[in-house]
C-alpha positions as CSV (number, residue, x, y, z in Angstrom):
1,X,14.5,-16.7,-7.4
2,X,15.7,-17.1,-10.9
3,X,19.1,-18.3,-9.7
4,X,17.6,-20.7,-7.1
5,X,14.5,-22.1,-8.9
6,X,15.0,-21.2,-12.6
7,X,12.3,-20.0,-14.9
8,X,9.5,-21.1,-12.5
9,X,11.0,-19.1,-9.7
10,X,11.3,-16.0,-11.9
11,X,7.6,-16.5,-13.0
12,X,6.4,-16.7,-9.4
13,X,8.3,-13.7,-8.1
14,X,7.3,-11.6,-11.1
15,X,3.6,-12.5,-10.6
16,X,3.6,-11.6,-6.9
17,X,5.6,-8.4,-7.5
18,X,3.1,-7.3,-10.1
19,X,0.1,-8.3,-7.9
20,X,1.6,-6.4,-5.0
21,X,2.3,-3.2,-6.9
22,X,-1.1,-3.4,-8.8
23,X,-2.9,-3.9,-5.5
24,X,-1.0,-0.9,-4.1
25,X,-2.2,1.2,-7.0
26,X,-5.8,0.2,-6.4
27,X,-5.4,1.0,-2.7
28,X,-3.9,4.4,-3.4
29,X,-6.8,5.2,-5.8
30,X,-9.3,4.3,-3.0
31,X,-7.4,6.7,-0.6
32,X,-7.7,9.5,-3.2
33,X,-11.5,8.9,-3.2
34,X,-11.5,8.8,0.6
35,X,-9.7,12.0,1.1
36,X,-9.9,14.7,-1.6
37,X,-13.8,14.8,-1.9
38,X,-14.0,15.2,2.0
39,X,-11.7,18.2,1.8
40,X,-13.5,19.8,-1.1
41,X,-16.9,19.3,0.5
42,X,-15.7,20.8,3.8
43,X,-14.3,23.9,2.0
44,X,-17.3,24.3,-0.3
45,X,-20.4,22.9,1.6
46,X,-22.8,24.0,-1.2
47,X,-20.7,22.6,-4.0
48,X,-22.9,19.6,-4.5
49,X,-25.8,21.9,-5.5
50,X,-23.9,23.6,-8.3
51,X,-24.2,22.1,-11.8
52,X,-21.0,20.7,-13.3
53,X,-18.9,21.8,-10.3
54,X,-20.7,19.3,-8.2
55,X,-18.7,16.6,-10.0
56,X,-15.7,17.6,-7.8
57,X,-17.7,16.3,-4.7
58,X,-18.2,13.0,-6.4
59,X,-15.8,10.2,-5.4
60,X,-15.5,8.5,-8.7
61,X,-15.0,11.7,-10.7
62,X,-12.2,12.9,-8.3
63,X,-10.4,9.5,-8.5
64,X,-10.5,9.7,-12.3
65,X,-9.6,13.4,-12.6
66,X,-6.7,13.2,-10.2
67,X,-5.3,10.0,-11.6
68,X,-5.5,11.1,-15.2
69,X,-4.3,14.7,-14.7
70,X,-1.5,14.1,-12.1
71,X,-0.6,10.5,-11.6
72,X,-0.7,9.5,-15.3
73,X,1.8,12.2,-16.5
74,X,4.2,11.3,-13.7
75,X,3.8,7.6,-14.6
76,X,5.0,8.2,-18.1
77,X,8.6,8.9,-16.9
78,X,11.1,6.1,-17.6
79,X,13.4,6.8,-14.7
80,X,12.2,6.6,-11.1
81,X,14.7,9.3,-9.9
82,X,12.5,11.9,-11.8
83,X,10.0,11.5,-8.9
84,X,12.6,12.4,-6.2
85,X,11.1,15.9,-5.5
86,X,7.6,14.6,-5.5
87,X,8.7,11.8,-3.0
88,X,10.3,14.5,-0.8
89,X,7.0,16.4,-0.7
90,X,5.2,13.1,0.1
91,X,7.5,12.6,3.1
92,X,6.6,16.0,4.5
93,X,2.9,15.2,4.0
94,X,3.3,11.9,5.8
95,X,4.7,13.7,8.9
96,X,1.7,16.1,8.8
97,X,-0.7,13.2,8.7
98,X,1.0,11.4,11.6
99,X,1.0,14.3,13.9
100,X,-2.5,15.4,13.0
101,X,-3.8,12.0,14.1
102,X,-1.7,12.1,17.2
103,X,-2.9,15.5,18.4
104,X,-6.5,15.4,17.1
105,X,-7.2,12.0,18.5
106,X,-7.1,13.4,22.0
107,X,-9.8,16.0,21.2
108,X,-12.2,13.8,19.2
109,X,-15.9,13.8,20.0
110,X,-16.8,11.1,22.6
111,X,-19.4,9.7,20.2
112,X,-16.7,8.8,17.7
113,X,-14.5,7.0,20.2
114,X,-14.5,3.2,20.6
115,X,-14.8,1.0,23.6
116,X,-12.2,2.0,26.1
117,X,-12.0,-1.5,27.6
118,X,-10.4,-2.7,24.4
119,X,-7.5,-0.3,24.4
120,X,-5.0,-2.7,25.7
121,X,-6.2,-5.9,23.9
122,X,-3.2,-7.7,22.4
123,X,-4.8,-10.3,20.1
124,X,-8.1,-9.9,18.4
125,X,-10.2,-11.6,15.7
126,X,-8.5,-9.7,12.9
127,X,-4.9,-10.5,13.7
128,X,-4.2,-12.3,10.5
129,X,-5.6,-9.5,8.4
130,X,-3.6,-7.1,10.4
131,X,-0.4,-9.0,9.7
132,X,-1.2,-8.8,6.0
133,X,-1.7,-5.0,6.2
134,X,1.5,-4.6,8.2
135,X,3.3,-6.6,5.6
136,X,1.9,-4.4,2.9
137,X,3.2,-1.3,4.7
138,X,6.7,-2.6,5.1
139,X,7.4,-4.6,1.9
140,X,9.7,-2.7,-0.4
141,X,11.4,-5.6,-2.1
142,X,9.6,-5.1,-5.3
143,X,11.0,-1.6,-6.0
144,X,14.3,-1.9,-4.1
145,X,16.4,-2.4,-7.3
146,X,14.8,0.6,-9.0
147,X,15.6,2.7,-5.9
148,X,19.2,1.3,-5.9
149,X,19.6,2.3,-9.5
150,X,18.3,5.8,-8.8
151,X,21.2,6.6,-6.3
152,X,23.8,9.1,-7.6
153,X,26.5,6.7,-6.5
154,X,24.9,3.2,-6.3
155,X,26.9,1.3,-3.7
156,X,25.8,-1.3,-1.2
157,X,26.9,0.8,1.7
158,X,24.8,3.8,0.5
159,X,21.9,1.6,-0.2
160,X,22.1,0.0,3.2
161,X,22.1,3.5,4.8
162,X,19.0,4.4,2.8
163,X,17.1,1.3,3.6
164,X,17.9,1.4,7.4
165,X,17.0,5.1,7.8
166,X,13.8,4.8,5.8
167,X,12.7,1.6,7.5
168,X,13.4,3.1,10.9
169,X,11.5,6.3,10.1
170,X,8.6,4.2,8.7
171,X,8.5,2.1,11.9
172,X,8.4,5.2,14.2
173,X,5.6,6.8,12.1
174,X,3.5,3.6,11.9
175,X,3.8,3.0,15.6
176,X,2.9,6.6,16.5
177,X,-0.1,6.6,14.3
178,X,-1.3,3.1,15.0
179,X,-1.0,3.3,18.8
180,X,-2.4,6.9,19.1
181,X,-5.3,6.0,16.7
182,X,-6.2,2.7,18.2
183,X,-6.2,3.9,21.8
184,X,-8.9,6.4,20.8
185,X,-11.1,4.4,18.3
186,X,-10.4,0.8,19.4
187,X,-13.2,-1.4,17.9
188,X,-14.4,1.4,15.6
189,X,-11.0,1.8,13.9
190,X,-11.5,1.9,10.1
191,X,-9.1,0.8,7.4
192,X,-8.4,4.5,6.7
193,X,-7.9,6.1,10.2
194,X,-8.8,9.5,8.8
195,X,-12.3,8.3,8.2
196,X,-12.8,7.9,11.9
197,X,-12.7,11.7,12.4
198,X,-15.4,14.2,11.8
199,X,-15.7,15.6,8.3
200,X,-15.5,19.1,9.7
201,X,-12.2,18.7,11.6
202,X,-9.9,21.3,10.1
203,X,-6.6,19.8,11.0
204,X,-7.7,16.3,9.9
205,X,-8.9,17.8,6.6
206,X,-5.4,19.2,6.1
207,X,-4.1,15.7,6.7
208,X,-6.7,14.2,4.3
209,X,-5.5,16.7,1.7
210,X,-1.8,15.8,2.3
211,X,-2.8,12.1,2.2
212,X,-4.5,12.5,-1.2
213,X,-1.6,14.4,-2.6
214,X,0.8,11.7,-1.4
215,X,-1.1,9.2,-3.4
216,X,-0.7,11.2,-6.6
217,X,3.1,10.7,-6.3
218,X,3.1,7.2,-4.7
219,X,0.9,5.6,-7.3
220,X,3.4,6.2,-10.1
221,X,6.1,4.4,-8.1
222,X,4.0,1.2,-8.0
223,X,3.2,1.6,-11.7
224,X,7.0,1.7,-12.4
225,X,7.2,-1.7,-10.8
226,X,4.3,-3.2,-12.7
227,X,5.7,-2.0,-16.0
228,X,9.3,-3.1,-15.2
229,X,8.1,-6.6,-14.2
230,X,6.3,-7.0,-17.6
231,X,9.3,-5.6,-19.5
232,X,11.9,-7.8,-17.7
233,X,9.8,-11.0,-17.9
234,X,8.4,-10.8,-21.5
235,X,10.7,-8.3,-23.3
236,X,14.0,-8.6,-21.6
237,X,15.7,-9.3,-24.9
238,X,14.2,-6.3,-26.7
239,X,15.2,-2.7,-26.8
240,X,13.0,0.1,-25.3
241,X,9.8,0.8,-27.3
242,X,7.9,4.0,-26.7
243,X,4.7,2.5,-28.0
244,X,5.0,-0.5,-25.6
245,X,5.9,1.9,-22.8
246,X,2.8,4.0,-23.5
247,X,0.5,0.9,-23.9
248,X,1.6,-0.7,-20.6
249,X,1.4,2.5,-18.7
250,X,-2.0,3.4,-19.9
251,X,-3.6,-0.1,-19.6
252,X,-2.2,-0.7,-16.0
253,X,-3.2,2.7,-14.8
254,X,-6.7,2.6,-16.2
255,X,-7.3,-0.9,-14.8
256,X,-6.3,0.1,-11.3
257,X,-8.3,3.3,-11.6
258,X,-11.5,1.5,-12.5
259,X,-11.1,-1.0,-9.6
260,X,-10.6,2.0,-7.2
261,X,-13.8,3.5,-8.4
262,X,-15.7,0.3,-7.7
263,X,-14.8,-0.2,-4.1
264,X,-14.7,2.0,-1.0
265,X,-13.2,-0.5,1.3
266,X,-9.5,0.2,1.8
267,X,-9.2,-2.4,4.5
268,X,-10.1,-5.4,2.4
269,X,-7.8,-4.2,-0.4
270,X,-4.9,-3.9,1.9
271,X,-5.7,-7.3,3.5
272,X,-5.9,-9.1,0.3
273,X,-2.8,-7.4,-1.3
274,X,-0.8,-7.7,1.9
275,X,-2.0,-11.2,2.8
276,X,-1.3,-12.7,-0.6
277,X,1.5,-10.8,-2.2
278,X,3.4,-9.1,0.7
279,X,3.6,-12.3,2.7
280,X,5.1,-14.1,-0.2
281,X,7.6,-11.4,-0.9
282,X,8.5,-10.8,2.7
283,X,8.4,-14.3,4.3
284,X,8.1,-17.2,1.8
285,X,10.4,-16.3,-1.1
286,X,13.4,-15.1,1.1
287,X,13.1,-18.2,3.3
288,X,12.8,-20.5,0.2
289,X,15.9,-19.0,-1.4
290,X,17.9,-19.2,1.9
291,X,17.0,-22.9,2.2
292,X,17.9,-23.6,-1.4
293,X,21.3,-22.0,-1.0
294,X,22.1,-23.6,2.3
295,X,24.2,-26.7,2.7
296,X,21.9,-29.6,1.5
297,X,23.5,-31.9,4.1
298,X,22.3,-30.0,7.0
299,X,19.0,-31.2,8.6
300,X,16.0,-28.9,8.5
301,X,16.1,-28.8,12.3
302,X,19.6,-27.3,12.4
303,X,20.1,-23.8,13.8
304,X,20.9,-22.6,10.2
305,X,17.8,-23.8,8.5
306,X,15.1,-23.9,11.2
307,X,14.5,-20.2,11.3
308,X,14.0,-20.1,7.5
309,X,11.5,-23.0,7.7
310,X,9.6,-21.2,10.5
311,X,9.6,-17.9,8.6
312,X,8.4,-19.6,5.4
313,X,5.7,-21.6,7.3
314,X,4.5,-18.5,9.1
315,X,4.2,-16.6,5.8
316,X,2.3,-19.5,4.2
317,X,-0.2,-19.8,7.1
318,X,-0.8,-16.0,7.1
319,X,-1.3,-16.1,3.3
320,X,-3.9,-18.9,3.3
321,X,-5.9,-17.5,6.3
322,X,-5.8,-14.0,4.9
323,X,-7.1,-15.2,1.5
324,X,-10.1,-17.0,3.1
325,X,-10.9,-14.2,5.5
326,X,-10.5,-11.4,2.9
327,X,-12.7,-13.2,0.4
328,X,-15.3,-14.1,3.1
329,X,-15.5,-10.4,4.1
330,X,-15.8,-9.4,0.5
331,X,-18.7,-11.7,-0.4
332,X,-20.5,-12.4,2.8
333,X,-23.3,-9.9,3.5
334,X,-23.2,-10.8,7.2
335,X,-19.8,-9.2,7.5
336,X,-21.3,-5.9,6.5
337,X,-18.0,-4.0,6.3
338,X,-17.1,-4.3,2.6
339,X,-18.5,-1.4,0.6
340,X,-18.8,-1.5,-3.2
341,X,-19.2,1.9,-4.9
342,X,-21.0,1.5,-8.3
């Protein structure tokens, strides 16, 4: 973007990279609040009646405690490769979550299931929000350079292998969870599929615990991006400063933590973050750069440029519609789905 559009291009891509990573941090905080308290209450049903210890059954307290005691120390690292072991653990946890939803969905209580007639519906009213959420799930552009630099031998061939294997694995896991979950819950499917299951489901509580632990290690990855974007845009000409490092880490993490405490609606957070930032990073900016670098004498209808124009237009349409639908859901009482936790 800097090469193609100069300083304005750098500013736009930096803004959307920061917004995407920060929105991801907020979403991960919401997930911690959706998962860990459920597990604690299921293990200790009478915990809420015990003074002081009852705080561990409180959503806001758990978000603050886990973020400050686990995610914050991990976020203070300078190098992303220091999180390699934690990311490996998160991968194992993800597999547990996927297979838990796949197997437990078949045994869920009939009262929790959705309308069976909608199992094979292809296009519904929330298609644009869904595209934003899917974009959020698969966009990795914002931290790809950090991951490339973390390789022991950073070559394009090794990086291509990493990206293809990880994207393919993500695709399989997403399809397995999405299809198996939606076939069961259909119109009752929530933003966090684990919330569709009973609070007393043992295997799902194990999955909730793994999901919450994954967020402890995933949240610092997004904070690395936020911090790097600020450093590269505003302080690229200056040497590393421990004071600046601590200031940015603390302020970014605390801001996302407070927003996570205020809202319980993971779906809206993913829709807005994915619909605004992910569509720009995944569809609009790559298409714009391709068009800019293409032969200017070629017409826009040529086989070379037309796919890029279609891709960029698609991203722009999804972005605009997602913004309006997400904001309408957030502020319209008639929607009734957005939950604010204060």
